[in-house]
N, CA, C and O of each residue as an XYZ file, in Angstrom:
336
protein
N     -26.301    -24.903     24.923
C     -26.045    -23.324     25.229
C     -24.997    -22.135     25.700
O     -24.751    -21.025     25.226
N     -24.448    -22.917     26.933
C     -23.231    -21.803     27.011
C     -22.161    -22.065     26.116
O     -21.704    -21.225     25.341
N     -21.704    -23.411     26.243
C     -20.857    -23.716     25.661
C     -20.603    -23.051     24.441
O     -19.497    -22.912     23.917
N     -21.814    -22.602     23.973
C     -21.528    -21.879     22.368
C     -21.034    -20.411     23.113
O     -19.907    -20.095     22.733
N     -21.566    -19.563     23.976
C     -22.196    -18.019     24.335
C     -20.132    -18.550     24.764
O     -19.293    -18.227     23.923
N     -19.710    -19.240     25.946
C     -18.165    -19.536     25.690
C     -17.483    -19.090     24.687
O     -16.594    -18.252     24.537
N     -18.300    -20.097     23.753
C     -16.695    -20.239     22.191
C     -17.130    -18.608     21.839
O     -16.084    -17.976     21.992
N     -18.298    -17.594     21.406
C     -18.063    -16.587     21.184
C     -17.227    -15.829     22.006
O     -16.510    -14.987     21.465
N     -17.192    -15.971     23.161
C     -16.622    -14.823     24.221
C     -15.493    -14.821     23.722
O     -14.938    -13.873     23.168
N     -14.948    -16.268     23.951
C     -13.677    -16.731     24.055
C     -13.084    -16.321     22.559
O     -11.963    -15.813     22.575
N     -13.796    -16.509     21.122
C     -13.151    -16.058     19.498
C     -13.559    -14.621     20.176
O     -12.559    -14.402     20.859
N     -14.132    -13.908     20.311
C     -14.281    -12.611     20.305
C     -13.217    -11.959     21.167
O     -12.788    -10.934     20.637
N     -12.543    -12.306     22.589
C     -11.556    -11.775     23.134
C     -10.772    -12.153     22.413
O     -10.029    -11.173     22.458
N     -10.074    -13.138     21.419
C      -8.665    -13.254     20.929
C      -8.766    -12.997     19.750
O      -7.866    -13.478     19.062
N      -9.870    -12.148     18.988
C      -9.746    -11.690     18.262
C      -9.602    -10.333     18.003
O      -9.595     -9.605     17.011
N      -9.484    -10.218     19.257
C      -9.339     -8.350     19.968
C      -8.289     -8.050     20.542
O      -7.870     -6.897     20.642
N      -7.582     -9.343     21.116
C      -6.568     -8.919     21.772
C      -5.052     -9.049     19.979
O      -4.079     -8.342     19.720
N      -5.449     -9.862     19.492
C      -4.885     -9.801     18.222
C      -5.055     -8.785     17.427
O      -4.026     -8.333     16.925
N      -6.025     -8.301     17.168
C      -5.921     -6.815     16.878
C      -5.268     -6.061     17.044
O      -4.602     -5.405     16.244
N      -5.386     -5.991     18.759
C      -4.805     -4.741     19.452
C      -2.898     -5.212     19.409
O      -1.764     -4.754     19.272
N      -3.339     -5.898     19.539
C      -1.410     -6.319     19.647
C      -0.969     -6.605     17.834
O       0.219     -6.927     17.802
N      -1.477     -6.578     16.642
C      -1.017     -6.496     15.630
C      -0.791     -5.142     15.277
O       0.126     -4.817     14.523
N      -1.773     -4.142     15.908
C      -2.272     -2.294     16.010
C      -1.153     -2.097     16.685
O      -0.418     -1.315     16.083
N      -0.583     -2.594     17.985
C       0.895     -1.964     19.105
C       2.054     -2.023     17.552
O       2.599     -1.142     16.887
N       2.030     -3.420     17.481
C       3.527     -3.888     16.445
C       3.414     -2.527     15.446
O       4.276     -1.648     15.416
N       2.253     -2.529     14.683
C       2.689     -1.400     13.584
C       2.709     -0.216     13.645
O       2.873      0.417     12.603
N       2.549      0.458     14.886
C       2.683      1.752     14.972
C       3.561      2.543     16.479
O       3.679      3.714     16.839
N       4.139      0.963     17.160
C       4.925      1.674     17.651
C       6.643      0.804     17.589
O       7.054     -0.283     17.995
N       7.406      2.234     16.691
C       8.622      2.027     16.219
C       9.410      0.985     17.376
O       9.820     -0.140     17.089
N       9.555      1.827     19.173
C      10.133      1.449     19.783
C      10.759     -0.708     20.379
O      11.742     -1.400     20.641
N       8.718     -0.746     20.203
C       8.470     -2.430     20.468
C       8.686     -3.069     19.285
O       9.554     -3.941     19.249
N       7.972     -2.758     18.177
C       8.847     -2.550     16.797
C      10.385     -2.918     16.502
O      10.541     -4.002     15.939
N      11.321     -2.320     16.740
C      12.672     -2.432     17.250
C      13.397     -3.260     18.137
O      14.507     -3.786     18.055
N      12.436     -3.256     19.080
C      13.265     -4.421     20.626
C      12.482     -5.729     19.538
O      13.261     -6.673     19.405
N      11.563     -5.866     19.018
C      11.201     -7.531     18.794
C      12.562     -7.241     17.370
O      13.462     -8.080     17.353
N      12.601     -6.540     16.708
C      13.562     -7.140     15.553
C      15.035     -7.469     16.535
O      15.629     -8.513     16.269
N      15.332     -6.993     17.127
C      16.382     -6.182     18.181
C      16.786     -8.046     18.594
O      17.905     -8.534     18.431
N      15.382     -8.928     19.214
C      15.577    -10.136     20.215
C      15.823    -11.237     18.869
O      16.784    -11.993     18.732
N      14.774    -11.089     18.041
C      14.747    -12.011     16.528
C      16.148    -12.159     16.622
O      16.616    -13.135     17.209
N      17.123    -10.993     15.927
C      18.767    -10.752     15.162
C      19.559    -11.871     16.607
O      20.293    -12.857     16.672
N      18.800    -10.894     17.609
C      20.048    -12.317     18.867
C      20.263    -13.773     19.288
O      21.043    -14.537     19.856
N      18.420    -13.633     18.296
C      19.084    -15.136     18.504
C      19.489    -15.728     17.054
O      20.101    -16.792     16.958
N      19.229    -15.209     16.299
C      19.848    -15.775     14.730
C      21.483    -15.490     15.253
O      22.198    -16.428     15.606
N      21.969    -14.026     15.248
C      23.362    -14.084     16.064
C      23.684    -15.633     16.986
O      24.529    -16.303     16.393
N      23.133    -16.355     18.400
C      22.833    -17.677     18.846
C      23.388    -18.519     18.414
O      24.454    -19.070     18.687
N      21.922    -18.777     16.985
C      22.148    -19.393     16.848
C      23.827    -19.915     15.421
O      24.185    -21.088     15.313
N      24.306    -19.099     14.835
C      25.266    -18.560     13.648
C      26.884    -18.462     14.929
O      28.025    -18.181     14.562
N      26.452    -18.791     16.403
C      28.041    -18.702     17.098
C      27.712    -20.313     17.180
O      28.693    -21.052     17.099
N      26.355    -20.949     17.341
C      26.432    -22.213     18.083
C      26.706    -22.928     16.621
O      26.110    -23.992     16.790
N      27.242    -22.979     15.310
C      27.035    -23.522     13.992
C      28.782    -23.079     14.224
O      29.629    -23.764     13.651
N      29.169    -21.998     15.025
C      30.471    -21.952     14.416
C      31.478    -23.098     15.712
O      32.571    -23.590     15.434
N      30.920    -23.249     16.753
C      31.391    -24.541     17.425
C      31.196    -26.395     17.156
O      31.898    -27.313     17.580
N      30.037    -26.426     16.344
C      29.955    -27.172     15.866
C      30.786    -28.789     15.803
O      31.836    -28.559     16.403
N      30.810    -30.119     15.417
C      31.159    -31.197     14.919
C      30.479    -31.214     13.950
O      29.347    -30.738     14.035
N      31.019    -31.856     12.509
C      30.525    -32.353     12.292
C      29.556    -33.753     12.002
O      28.812    -34.287     11.179
N      30.059    -33.873     13.092
C      28.793    -35.318     13.306
C      27.965    -34.919     14.106
O      26.912    -35.554     14.179
N      28.180    -33.635     15.045
C      26.466    -33.801     15.613
C      25.799    -33.110     15.175
O      24.625    -33.151     15.541
N      26.437    -31.605     13.636
C      25.423    -31.346     13.158
C      24.949    -32.136     11.794
O      24.182    -31.784     10.898
N      25.771    -33.444     12.005
C      24.813    -34.737     10.992
C      23.911    -35.076     11.648
O      22.758    -35.189     11.233
N      24.543    -35.440     13.537
C      23.119    -35.600     14.187
C      21.690    -34.539     14.617
O      20.859    -35.089     15.339
N      21.524    -33.696     14.378
C      20.851    -32.869     14.812
C      19.747    -31.923     13.011
O      18.658    -31.351     12.973
N      20.690    -32.199     11.994
C      19.672    -32.372     10.805
C      18.604    -33.801     10.456
O      17.665    -33.796      9.660
N      19.116    -35.085     11.384
C      18.750    -35.662     10.935
C      17.268    -35.939     12.211
O      16.383    -36.760     11.971
N      17.288    -35.136     13.413
C      16.879    -35.058     14.070
C      15.716    -34.468     13.799
O      14.631    -35.019     13.983
N      15.938    -32.744     13.122
C      14.751    -31.886     13.013
C      14.365    -32.124     11.937
O      13.416    -31.468     11.508
N      15.108    -33.377     10.944
C      14.929    -33.325      9.444
C      15.113    -32.406      9.058
O      14.307    -31.905      8.275
N      16.350    -31.709      9.459
C      16.073    -30.405      7.903
C      18.382    -30.146      8.035
O      19.391    -30.035      8.731
N      17.786    -30.207      6.763
C      18.638    -30.556      6.034
C      19.598    -29.493      5.588
O      20.583    -29.845      4.939
N      19.340    -27.766      5.976
C      19.466    -26.941      5.691
C      20.886    -26.535      6.647
O      21.656    -25.632      6.316
N      21.063    -27.402      7.904
C      21.852    -27.499      8.950
C      23.000    -28.147      8.390
O      24.030    -27.678      8.874
N      23.140    -28.764      7.817
C      24.463    -29.244      7.595
C      24.744    -28.614      6.098
O      25.912    -28.866      5.800
N      24.085    -27.892      5.072
C      24.377    -26.904      4.078
C      25.273    -26.490      4.773
O      26.461    -26.815      4.764
N      24.349    -25.220      5.861
C      25.025    -23.721      6.409
C      25.974    -24.282      6.885
O      26.920    -23.555      6.579
N      26.645    -25.757      7.877
C      27.671    -26.451      8.220
C      29.088    -25.985      7.612
O      30.109    -25.407      7.987
N      28.552    -26.572      6.460
C      29.441    -26.578      5.168
C      30.017    -25.155      4.406
O      31.144    -24.791      4.073
N      28.900    -24.651      4.322
C      29.102    -23.286      3.956
C      30.178    -22.515      4.454
O      31.020    -21.820      3.885
N      29.897    -22.881      6.036
C      30.949    -22.196      7.131
C      31.965    -22.660      7.015
O      32.839    -21.797      6.930
N      32.462    -24.043      6.945
C      33.861    -24.554      6.619
C      34.856    -23.914      5.535
O      36.040    -23.623      5.706
N      34.083    -23.767      4.384
C      34.726    -23.282      3.299
C      34.686    -21.995      3.367
O      35.311    -21.329      2.542
N      34.000    -21.449      4.287
C      34.065    -19.784      4.425
C      36.218    -19.297      5.511
O      37.132    -18.476      5.441
N      35.747    -20.731      6.420
C      36.801    -20.140      6.874
C      38.121    -20.646      6.478
O      39.257    -20.431      6.903
N      37.524    -21.563      5.309
C      38.911    -21.838      4.694
C      38.904    -20.191      3.468
O      39.542    -19.849      2.472
N      38.315    -19.877      3.914
C      38.813    -18.776      2.621
C      38.075    -18.792      1.211
O      38.604    -18.274      0.227
N      37.489    -19.082      1.186
C      36.596    -19.746     -0.369
C      34.654    -19.236     -0.021
O      33.784    -19.520     -0.843
């Protein structure tokens, strides 16, 4: 019985915190802007790392993460560097 009560309280707290966070993000323009800038910084950092990545590193990273998009992005970046 005690475990069920604790589970219910934890569930209610989780829902309340999630609802508050969603409300805050939806209504606070400054917070939303900071979150978007942070996400954009992460993307920019990733693109900068792609600039210095060698083909071998791109291949190994794609194999380890099982993400072929890494190779595709690297190849596209190389074509952009030569003007295509």
